[in-house]
Each structure stands twice: as C-alpha cells, then as structure tokens.
N, C-alpha and C positions, 0 to 999 in steps of 0.2 A: 642427295642429288648434287651433281657437280655442274657449275657454270663454267663453260669454256668459251669466252668471246672469240668469234671467228668470223670469216667473211660471210656476207649476206647472200641471199638468194636472188638471182636475176629476175627482174620484174617486180620486186617488192622494195625497191629503193626508197619509196615514200615511207616505209616503216622502219628504216634503219635508225638506230640511236647511237651516236658517237660514244665510244668507249670512255668511261670515267667522266663523261659530261654530267652536269647537274641532273639532267633528265635520266641518264643511265643510273646514277646513284639513287635517284628517287625510285626507279624500278627495282633496284637491288634491295632497297629497304622494304618495299612491298613484298618482294619474293621471300625474304627471310621471315617476315611476319606471317605470311600465309603458310610457309613451310613449318614454322613452329606450331601452328594450330593443327597441322597434320602429323606432328611428331617426327618431322624430318629435319636432318641437319643439312646445311648448305655449305658446300666447299666451292672455292673460287680459284681458278688458275691465275697466277700472278703475271698476267700478260695476255696478249692476243694470240690465240692459237698456241703453238709451241715451236721452238723453245722460247725463253724470255726474250723480249725485244719489242720494238715499236717505233713510231715516228719521232719520238723524243730522244732516241738513242743517237748520240753524235758519232761521227766517223771515228773519233779518238777512242770512244768506249765500245766500238763494235768488235764482234768476234773476228779474229784474224788468223790467217795462215802465214807460215814463214817460207820464204823462197831462199834457197841456198844456192850460191853460185861461186865457182872458183875459177881463177884465171892464172895462166903462167906468163910471167914477164921476165925477159932477159935483162941482165945488167946493162945500164945505159939506155934502155928503151922505156917507153911510156905505155900505159894501158890505153889502147886506142878504142876499145869497145865501149859504147854508151851503157851506163848502168840501167837496169830495169826500173820502171816507175814504181813508186811506193814510198813508204816511210823507212828510210835507211836506219837500221838498228846497229850495224857494226860493219866496218870495212878495215881489214887488217892484212898487211903484207908480212909474210914470213919467209926468211931466206932459207937456203938449204942447210945453213949452219944453225938455224933456230932463232936468229935475231928477228924481233917483231917490231913493226912500225904501224901505228894507228893512222889510217888515212881518212878518217871520217871528216876531218876539217879541211881536206884538200879537194873536196868535190864541188865543182862549179858547173851549173847547167847540165847536170847528168854525166859529166866527164870528170876523170881524176887527173888533177894537175900535180903529177909526181913522176920523177924519173928514177928508175930503180938503180940502186948502187950496184957495184960489180957482183956477178954471180946470179944464178937463177932464183927467182922469187915466185911464191904463190900468193895470190890475193884472194882472200875469203870474204864473202859478202852475205849479210843476212838482211832481208827486207820484209817489213810487215805490210800486208795488203788486206784491207778490210773487205769483208764479203757481205753484201746486202742480202736481206731475206724478208719475204712477206711485205707488209706495209711499212717497213722501216728496217733499220739495221738489226741484226741479231746481236744480243748483248755478249760481251766478252765474259766467258764463264770462269776465268782465272784471275779476275781483277776486282777485288772488293770495293775500291773507290768508285768504279763504274757502276757496280751494283747499288751502292748507296745513292748515287745520283738517279738511278733508275727508280728505286723505291721511293724517292722523295716525291715523285709525281703521284704515287698512291697516297702518300702522307697528306698531300694537299687535297686530293679528292675526298679522303675520309675525314678531313678536318671539320666539315659541316654536315657530316652524314648523321642521320638520326635513326638509323635502323640497327638491327642486331649485326654484329660482326660475323663474318663467315666462321663456321665451325673450324675450318682448316684452309690454309693456302695450299695450292697444288703446284708441283713442278713435275713436268712430264719426263719421259725417258730422254737420255742424253742424245740430242740430235743437232748439236752445234757443229755441223759439218765443217771440216778443215780448221777447226779451232785448235791452234797449236802454240799460241804466244800471247803475251800481254805486255803493256808498255814498260813495266819495271821488272821484266823477267830476269835480266842479268843480275840486278841487285838482289832479287829474291833467291836466285840460284846460289849466289855466293854466300848469302846469309844462312841458307839451309844446308848446303853441301860443303861449304868451307873453302871453296876455290872459285876463281873467276872462269866462267865457261869460255870467255873470249881468249883465254890463254891455251885452250885445248880445242880450238876450232878444227884443226886437221882431223883429230879423232872423231869429232862430232860429224864431220863430213864423210867419215868412213875410211879415212886414210891412216895407216899405221898398224901396229900389232892388233890382232883380233881381240885380245883380252882387253886392251886399253879402249878400243872402240866400243866394245860392249859395256864397259864400266861407265864411260862418259855418257853414252846414250841412255843407260839405265838411270843415271843421275838426272838426266834431262826429264825422263818420264816420271821419276819419283817426285821431282819438283812440281811438274804439272799436276800430279795427283794431290800433293799438299795444297796447292793453290785452289783447286776446285773444291776440296774438302772445306777450306776456309770460306769459300763462296756460299756453300750450302749451309754451313753453320751460321754465317751472318744472316742469311735469309730466314733461318729458323728463329734466331734471336729477335729479328725484326717482327716476325709474325707473332711471337709471344708478347712483344711490346704492344701489339694491337689486340691482344686477347684471343688470338687464334692459334690452333695447332698447325703442323705442317705434314703434308703427305708428299713423299718423294719416290719417284721411280728411278732408282740408281743405275739400272742396267744400261750398258752402252758407254758409261763414263770411264775415262782412263784412270781409275782409282781402285783401291782395294774396296770391293763392293760391300763387304761387311761393315767397314768403317763408315761408308757413305750412307748405307741404309740406317745405321745407328745414329746418324747426325740429324735425322728427322724424327718426329713423334710417331708417324705411321709409315713404316716401310711398305712399299707397294710393288708387287711384281707385275709383269705384263698381263 
C-alpha cells in the first residue's frame, strides 16, 4: 500500500492532519503496525502530492525556469530597456569581433549602467524565475543542496518516530514543469563539460553555425541529466540511511531513463 499525502476533501476539514506533524507521525506508526499484521508493506511518497515540494521549500530552492533575452546595442549607446524581473544569472555583452564584457555588476534598479564601445554589440541575459506549485514551491530537481535541506524536515519528523519505517520511499513521474536551471548550473556545467557556458551564449541562444548550436545545447541537456541523476541517487542514499528502499518513476525526466531507473531500488513504469 502506498501513502501519498495530498489535499483533503471539502467538508471534512475537521479531520485534516497536518503532514509530518506529531499526530501525523503517530498515525503513520499505527498504519505500518496494522499493515505488518496483514502482511502488507507500506510505501510513502517523500512529499505532498507530486513532485517533491512543500511549504518549507524556499524560493532559492524552488524549481526554476530560465528566461533568455538578447538585445542589440550600437556603439556609444546604452541599453534602454528595463531587464525582466527575476534572479539575474548572467548578463554579457559580445561585440561583432567577439570581445566579451560581463555586465552583471552594472545593473542598478533593473537598468544597465553601461555605454557600448564602438561597433555593434549583442547583450545576452539569463534570468532564473521560481515557479510555485501546490501548497508550496516545487523543489529544484537539479540541486542536491536544496534536496538535502528538503529532506532535513523528514529527518526531524522521524527523529522521535516509534513505528516501522516505510518499506520504500516513492518519487512520482517527472512533472517538474519548466524546471530548466539550478543556482550553481554554470559551475556544474564547466566542471562536467570542460568549458564555461557563458563564453558560448550566442550558440546557446541559437545563433551561429548549426553544428555548434547543436553541440552547445546538447551539452546543456547532458548537464541537466547529470544533475537530476545525482538528485535521485542522493534521495536513494538518504532512504537507505533510514532503512527504506526507493521506488522511482523515471519517465518524463530529461535523463537517460535506463540510468535513472537503475538509480533506485525499484524501477516503476506508469
């Protein structure tokens, strides 16, 4: 039997039990005890509904999408357009001759305080914007430090738990919609691919020879795949530390699915 904590039924609010509260943990202990007497295993979704997430997930740890924008600026002119709201990840100007200037430290009140040197320039911008979901933010599925902070809430809830641990923790199919980025993506990309993605922003934006664009974008996707695989492996290691197995529905994830299914104890299809 699987327990998937989810929203309650209208009209029965007086019977709601807050997720991971002492009363909820007491009920979980009762459930696992009764299940054992019936010869049943009890699996638990590591979160409320799906995907992972909840009210304790901060905006910094939330699933994020990336917004890409490019501007053309003539020599002697400034970038007049206000930058989109969000967490600025990168702002780089590139001249027609290939010279690059980092403008991230020249942003004030959403405007860029910079006058372009002679010649046409292109300004490339990447902004992370967190997307809320359910009763809290959806967790960033590419960032192990965020996962560790998320799982710490379960550690505290289970610290005084006196029941049997779930047979397995469960991760549902990949439904982290618009999840495309994480806070240390540039650093992870350079470590894994061997070059700085910020130096190849035109190709990442789809500008330049088709072969180069394809290679840069493939490297971006492969890095995302590596990061989510690390995420699931860390979740599996955490579950093992609590004496539980893991069940994972890998389908939908931007990863080699065979690798991802293999990272859990029980690979589960839809």
